[in-house]
N, C-alpha and C positions, 0 to 999 in steps of 0.2 A: 030586531028581526029583519030588517031590510038589508042591514049588512051582512047578516048572515047567510041571507039567500043569495047576495052577489058572491060571497065566498065559495059557497057551494057549486054556483055556476062557472066561477074560475077554474076550480079544482077538476071539474068535469072536463072542460076544454082542454086543461092541461094533459089529462089522462088520455084524450083522443089523440092529441099531438105525440104522446109519448108512444102511445100503441102504434102510430103510424111510422115513427122514426125507427122504432124497431123492427118492424116488416120491411121497411127500406134496408135496414142494415143486414138481414138475412134473407136475401131472395132466394126462391126455390132453385136449386141445381138440377137442369134436366141432363138425362143421359146423353151423349152425342149421337147424332144421327150418321152415322158412317157405315158404308156395305163393302165388303171384301171379297172377291170370287177367286176360287183356285181352279185352275184347269190342269188336270193330271197329264202325265205321258202315259205311256203304254202299260207301266207298271202297276197301275192303280193307287188308290188311296191309302191301302194297307200293304204296301210293298216292303215295309220294314226299312226303308232306306230313303231316297229321295224324296217322293211324294208325300210320305207320312211325315217325315221331318218337316218338310216346309209349313205342312198343314199344322202340325203340333204349334208351330210358331205362331200361326194365325191364330190358333184357339187361345193360345196364351194372351195375345194382344186382346182378343175379345173378352178374356175374362177379366183382364185389368180395366176394361173400359165399360163392362156391363152390358156387351152386345151379345144378340141371341143367335146361337147356331141355328142354320136353316133358314134364317130370316137376313140378319146381317150379314153372316158369314155362311159361305155356301161352296160347295165344289161341283164340277162336271167331270166325270171320268172320260178319257179317250180310250176306245178300243184300236183305233188305228190312227196313223198319222193324218189320215184325210180328215180326222175329226178335230184337229187342232183349230183350224180357223174357224168353222162353224161355230164350236164350244166358246172360243175367245170373242166371237162377233155376239153370241147369246148375251154373254154378260155385258158386252160394251152398248147392246142395245136396252138393257136394263138400266144403264147409266150408273153403273156401280162406281164407287169413288176410288177403287184400285182393283186391279186383275193381276194376278201372279200365276206365273207359268215356270215350272222348274225343269231345267233341262236343255241340254244343248240342241236336242230335236225340234225346240221351238223357232229356232232362229229364223227361218224363212218365214213362218206363218207369223211371228209376232211383228216381223216388218212390215207385212202385208196388212195385218190389223191396225197397226200404228198409222198407216198411212189413210186407211179407210176411216179411222176415228181418231184424228188428229188431236181433239180435246180429252181424250180417255187418258188417264194415268195408268201405265203399264209396269210392270217389274218382271225382268226375265233373268232367271237364275242359271249361271254356268255357262254363259256365253254372251257375247256383246252384240247388241243391235242398235246400231248408231242413228237413232231418231228422237226428236227433242222430247217426245212425250214417253219416253221409255228410260226406265233405269236398269242398268246390267250390274248385276252382282256376279262377281268372279273369286276365285278361291286359290290360296296359295296350296294346292293339294301337295306339292313336293316336299313343303315344309313339314306338313302332319305326317306325311308317309316316311319321312326320315325319322320321326320319332318311333314310329311302330317298327321300323327296320332295326333300331336300336334294342327296343324290346325283343324281337325275335332274334337277333344275333346274341344277345346275353342270355337269353332263356335257352337256346339251343348249346350254346357253348356250357352253361352250367350243368345242362343235362348230359352232356357228352354226344350231343348229335351235330351234324355238320352240313345237312341238306335243309333248304328251304324252298318255299314254292310262291309265286305270283301267278294270279289269273284275272285277266283283263277282261272286259266286256267287249267291246271293238277296239281295234288298234289303230288310234289316231292321236295326235299331240297331246289333247287333253288327258287322256287315259295313260299315255306314257308318262306324264307328270308324276303318277303314283308308282309306276314302276321304277322311274328314276330316283325319286326320294328314298323309295324303300331299298333299293341297291346299295345307294350310299350310306344309309343308317347302318345296315347290317354290316358293310364292309369297315364301317367307321370303328366299330367294336369286335369284330370276327373277321379279319382279311380274308382267311381262307376257307371260308363257308361257300358252298355252291349254292346257287340260285336257279331253280327251275321256272322258264316262264312260258305261260300259254296264253291265247286269246281264243274267247268263246265264238266272237263274230256276234253275239247275241246279248242283251241286258235283261231279257225276260224268260230265260229258258233254264230253270232250276235243274232239270234233268241234265243238261249240259255241263253245268257246272258240277254237278256230282261225278258225272263220269270223267271230266278232266282231273278231280281231286282225287278220285280212285287210282287214276294211272300216276299223279305226282307223288302220292302216298305210297304207292306200290315202287316208286323208284327211290324211296327212302326220305321223302319229304317229312320233316317233324311239325312244321308250321307253316300254313300258307295264308298269304294276304290276298284278299280279293277286292278288286275295283270294278264291280260287274253287275251292280243293283241286284235285281231279283235271280240272275243266273248265279251269283254268288251265295244265294241262300243253299244252293245244293250243295255247294262246298262244305257250309256249316253242317248240313246235315251229315254227310259222309264222316266229318270230324267227331260229331255227336255219336254216331253209330258205332264208330270204331271204338272211341274212349268207353262207351257202355259197356263194350265187350273185353276191356282190359288192354287193348292196343290203344295206348294213349296218343292222340294227336290232336292238334291245336289249329284254331281257324283265328284270323285277325278281321274284325269285321270293318264296315267304312260307312261314311256318311253320318249315321247315329250310333249310339253305344248299342252293340248287338247282343251284349251279354246274356239277355234272357232269352235269346234265340238260340242259343246253345245250350240250353238247361236240361240236364238229365238227373233225375233225383234232385239232389241239394248241390249239384255241381253243374259247371257250364265247360263247354269246348272252346269257348271264346275267350282267348288270351287277353286281349283289349280291342279297341276299336279306333280307326282314323276318322275322328268326328270331323265332318265339314258341317259348319254351323249355319246350315240352310235355315233352320228356324229362327235364328239371330238374324239372318238377312230378312226374312220375311216380316219379322216382327219389327225391326227397326224401320224398315221402308215405311210399312203401314205407320208407324208412329209420326215419321216425317210428314207424310200425305195429311195426316189427320191435324199436325200443327201448322199447315200452309207452307210446308218446306219441302215439298217433293224435288228431289235433284234431277229432274228430268234431263236427259241426254247425257248424263255422267255415269261412269263406271267406278263402282264402289268394290273395293279389293279387301277380301276378309282375308287374314294371315294370322300367323302366331303373335305378330305384334299387337293386334286388336282382338285377339281371342276367337278368330274365325274359324281355325283349325286347331286340331289338337287330340289329345287322347282324354278318355273320361276322368273325372276327378275320383271315382271310385273304381279300382281295379283289383277285385278280390283274388284275381290269379297271379298278381306280381308281388314280388318281395320289395320291401322298403328301399333295398339297396339298389335295385333295378330302377325304381321310380325316382330315385335321388339322381341318379346318372340321366335319365330322361330329362328331368327338369334342369338340368345343367345344359343339356345339348338345347333345350327349349330356349333358356336365356340366351345364349351365344346367338342362334339363328335370329331372336327377336331383336337383338341388338345391333345385328349386321356383322358381329364378328365373325359369324361362319354363313357362308353363301351355300345354299343348296342349288344344284342344277337342274332344269327342268327336263334335260335330255338324258335318257339312257345310256349307259356306256354300250358301246358296240364291241 
């Protein structure tokens, strides 16, 4: 009996140690505490372009990490440029782990806030701010625009049309990169095509975009590519309305896949889009910050080589033959065999 009692006691001790060991082997995994804030430019969070695309990248990051929208990730909308510094400062005062600002218009405000909050991690998209706590994400817009130029040239040529159009928001080197790439892409496959070019002087005026589109379509343009943010949505609206009436015209979207924006019935007036993967930039830099590898002070370039620009994977309005040629050009550009100029032809 004595030995039996000792044996039972030893078994009990062994079970206790076994239980403890198992607990140590499988510690409870806690969701990361990480907060990201987005400050929009004037277009608003649902601009179907830059702000929306950036926010979608942040939302995807949050979903992957189990973060809560409205608590761990949130945004402030700017009604005027005067709101940029106050909105950025609001998030900095909350000590968010990363603050994101999409658009070149943030350049001055971002520099000011970076100086005021030197320990705050900041991401600015589409411009360069040389501060040690700021990551600048820029894009090879001319490369992606070359590809949609190839699309436009091939589509127009196949359909017996010879006039194309480009609408920019404001005219300065960044937007001229879109024009330059588009023109080179068109001329690579359709050297005799005519390209109409207009600048709206505004990124948030759909009415202006529609008026310019009316002018270009009336002048014979078959396809128009825009790099005009919200202003360009007016061009898509005009293409859609004409196509609905049987006067088929095409729009090429920008920044994100705008196919659904051109829907009428079961069709879309958006031929393809030049995707500027602002979502990838926001997502990837948030991941770097979470991993403790925030590349402060660096300029990250998103190009065809790293899938930072390009056309959508799905292009219902394009033939397989056109997409094959587009992919061939994309490979040449990504490899460096073909170099696209950033400056429009004069």
